N, C-alpha and C positions, 0 to 999 in steps of 0.2 A: 236244305239250307236253314240255319237257325235265324230267328228274327233279328238277332244282333248283327249277323253277317249280312242279312238282306238289307238292312238300313244303315250299313256302315258308311255309306257315302253321303248321308244326311248329317250336316253339322251346323252348329250354331243356332242362334235365336234371332228371328226376324220380327220386327215390330212395324205394323202398318201405322203410319203417322198421319193422322187427320189434321186438317188446318182450316182456318177461316179468317177472313179479314187480314191476311198477311201474317198470321201467327199460328204456331202449333197449338192445337187444342191441349187443355190441361191434362186430359186423360192420356194423350200421347206422351207427355213428359212423365206422368206417373208410371206408364208402362216401360219407358226407357229406364227409369230408376229401378224398377223391379226386375226387368230383364238383365240389367247389369249384375244384380245380386245373384240371380239364377245362373248367369254365365260364369260367375266366380266358382260356383259349386261344380259346374260341368267342365270347367277349364275351356270355355268356348268364347266366341266373339259375338257381339251384338250388331246386327245390321238393321238400319232403319230404311223403310221404303216410303218415298213421297211421290204421290201422283198429283198432277195438276198442270197449270200453265203459268209460267213466270214464277216458279216457286223455288228456284235454286238457292235463293237467299236463306231459306229455312234450313238448309242442310248443315250450315255451321252451328246453328242453334241446337240441332239434334246431336251433333258431336259433343257440344259442351255439356249436354245432359246425359251422356252415357253411350252413344253409338260409336262403335269402332269404324264402321263403314256406313255411308248413306248412299242409297241408290235413288236417283231422281229420274222419273219418267215425265217428260214435259211435252204436252201437245195441246193445241187449242181445244180439241174435243174433250179434254180433261178439265176444262176451266170450271165446269159445274159437275157435281156428282151425278152420275147415272149408273145404274146397276151393270148394264151390259159393257160399257166402255171400261169402267174400273175393274170389273171382273176379268175381262179379256187381258188387260195389261198386267194386272197383278198375278194372274194365273201363269202367264209367260215368265214373269220375274221369278216366281216361286219354283217353277219347273227348272229354270236355268240355274238357280242358286242353291236349291235343295236344302232349305233350313230344316233342322230337326224339330224346331218349335216355331209356331207363328202365332203372335198375339195381336188382337185387335180390341179397341175400345167397344164396350157394349152401348154405343150410341145408336141413334136411329139409322144413320148411314152404315156404321160398323156392323150392326146386326144384319142389315139387309145384304151387305157385301159378303159377310162371313158365310151365311147359309148357301148362297149361290157358289161361292168359291169352294167350299168343302165338297159340294157335289161335283164340281168341275174337276177337282183334284182327287176325287174318290178317297177321301180321308175322313176321319172322325172329327167332330166339333163338340167341345164343351161350351155351352152358352151361358152367359150371365154369371160368370164365376166371381166369387167374393174372396176366394183363397187360391193362390197359385204357388206351388212348391215343387221341389224335386224329391222323388221317393229315393231314399239312400240306397236301398237294396237293388233297385232296377234302373235307377237314373232316368225314370220316366217322369213326365210332367203329371202332377197330381193337382186337380182343381176341385175346390169346394163350391158346391152350388146349393143355394137355399131351396128347401122343399117343404111342403105342407105349411105354407104361409110363413116360412122362415123358422119354424120350430125345430127343424133338423138341418144339418148340412150334409149333403150327399157328396161323397168323395169319388171323383171320376178320373179315369185314365184311358189312354188310347194306345194299347200295346201293339196293334196289328197293322197300323198304317202310318204314313208320314206325309206331310208334317203333322205333328200333334198341334191341333188348333184350339184356341180358346178366345172367346170374347170376355173381357173383364169389365166389371161394372165401374164406372167413373167414381172417384172419391175414395176408393178402398185403400190405395197406397199413397204415401206422401210424394209430393214433387221433390226430386233430389235438388241439391244445390248445384247450380251450373258452374262449370269451371271454364272461364274464357281462355285459359292457356292450354286446354286439352286439345289434342290433335287427332285427326282421323282421316280416312280416305273418303273423298266425295266423287261419285262416279255417275255420269249420265248414262242411262240405259234406253234402249229403243222402246218407244211406246206403240206397240202394235194394237191400235184401238179396234181394228176390224170393223165388221158391220154393226152399226148402232141404229136401232129402229125407233129410238125415242130421243127427244131433246127437251131441255128445260125451257119452258115458256116463262114461268114466274117462280121465284123461290121465296117462300115465307118462313121466317124463323120466329118461333114462339118465344115468349119471355121466360118459359119454364126453366131454361138452362141457367138462368140467373141464380136459382137457389143453390146450385152446386158451387157457384163462384162468389156468393155473397159473404161479406165479412161478419154480418149479424143476421141470424135467422131466428124468428119467433115461430115455435112449433106448437100447434094446438092438438091436444089429445082428446080422448072421449069426454073427459071432465070439463073441457072448454067449449063443447059443442053448443050449449045454450047461449054462450056469450061470444059467438064467433065474430059478430059485427064489431064488438069491442076489441077482440084480438086484432082484427084488421086495422082498426083506428090506432091502437097502441103501436103496432108495427110501423104504420105510416108515420106516426109522430117521431119515431126514433130512426127512421130511414132503414128499416129492416125488411128483408124478404120474409115471406110467410110460407111455412110448410105445415103438413098435417100427418098424423099417424094413420095407420091403415083403416081403423074404424071410421074415421071421417072421410077418407078417400072412398070407402065403400058406400058411404051415404052421399057422395058427390058434393061435399063442401068445396073441394078442389079436385082437379084431375089427378090421375096417377103420376103425372110428371112432378107433382109437388109432394108426393108421399115419401116420407123419410123412413128408412129401414131396410132390412135385407131384401125385401121384395119391391123396394122403391129406389130412392136416391140416397147415396151416402154423401154426407156433407163434411166440410172441414173449415168451418168459419172460425173467426177469432172468438165469437160469442154465440152460444146457442141458448135461447131462453125457452124452456120446455114448460108449457102450461097444461096442467090436467092430464098428463100421461102417466100411466102406471109404471112404465119402464120394463116392458116385456123384452126378452132377449133379442127378438128379431127387430125391434125398434132401436134398441141401444146400439146395435151394430152399425146403424146409420149415423150416429153422432160420435163414434169412437175417436175420430180424428179432430174433433172440436177442441180448441185451446182451452176454453172455459165453458162450463155448462152450469146454468142456473135453473133449478127446478122449483116450480110453484105447484103445490099439491096440498089438499086439505088432509090427506092421510099421511101421518108421520112414518108409517111403516111401509109405505109404497116402495117397490123395488127400485124406482128411479133414484131414490135418495142415495143409494150406494154407488151410483154412477154419475153423481153431480158434484161439482166443486163447491157450490153454495146451494142451500136448501131453504126455501121459504114455505112454512106450513101455514096456510091461510085459505080462505074460501075465495075462489075467483070472482064470485058474484059481488063480493065486497071489495076485493083488491083491484080488479081490472078498471072500474070507473075512476078510482083514485090514481092509478097509473096513467090512464089516458089524460085525466085532468092535469096531472103534474107535468107530464111530458109535453102536452100542448101548451101549457103555461111557459115552459122553458123555451119552446120555439118562439113564442110571442116576445119573450124577454130579450132574445137574441136579436 
């Protein structure tokens, strides 16, 4: 039997839809938009899968952002994420619906669930993808994954098992425009939670996720390391989130959750202010979706200049104190 014949009953694209505080996560909307584009290439449908408790209201939102069908598994045991319960339920859903492709966000929960699920389904998993395409000749899912610190992108595919699974890094794809008039099928499915040997006692959410959602982000590169306290003060004075490039994350100025780039977080703010970063390709990939990029660097030939909308050539040791003073004065005046 040929591989095509073996997998002929696997059809469509399924997106695992994460949510919190009664809303779909941004990465879920990003994946619905990208899945819609891939589905057009394949001539296939997009199915969203929502697991949780009292989450049926999210199904309409998923339809508006690109899902043709939304499967809702509702159970009190799914109110908080646990690996066992979510894997048990989603594995049953995937086996029953047999999607050709399954996409999950590369979040903390998404990565945890995807690894267990891939083993359960005996299929391949491409982790932390930054590119998701369809190979024209084979119609296989092709995923780009950063390697060697982001200096290369490895192209991965899964020809011998189904579904083709991938976790996709948040912030890579834009959120599509929702269509309130769009219609789709919403279906409740059985939530076979099974035996769960763990339960959530307390859930703590770090503020690190804010960098991916912030409208303004100040990013400190290697050249801003000496002035990092001033970077923080400047960011605070303008109500900005703070991110760092990999060299500063390596030196633990901030945790990896705040690292911007192909091996960190991709951001899509209205404004990114990049201080003292050279503009290496693996960093630039993390700010590609920013509406406006302002670069401050004392080197007029730095690579970042070709990836910025506005360029300031100046020494941060001289400029940052003036920026902090000016922005702080502006706050006092208001």
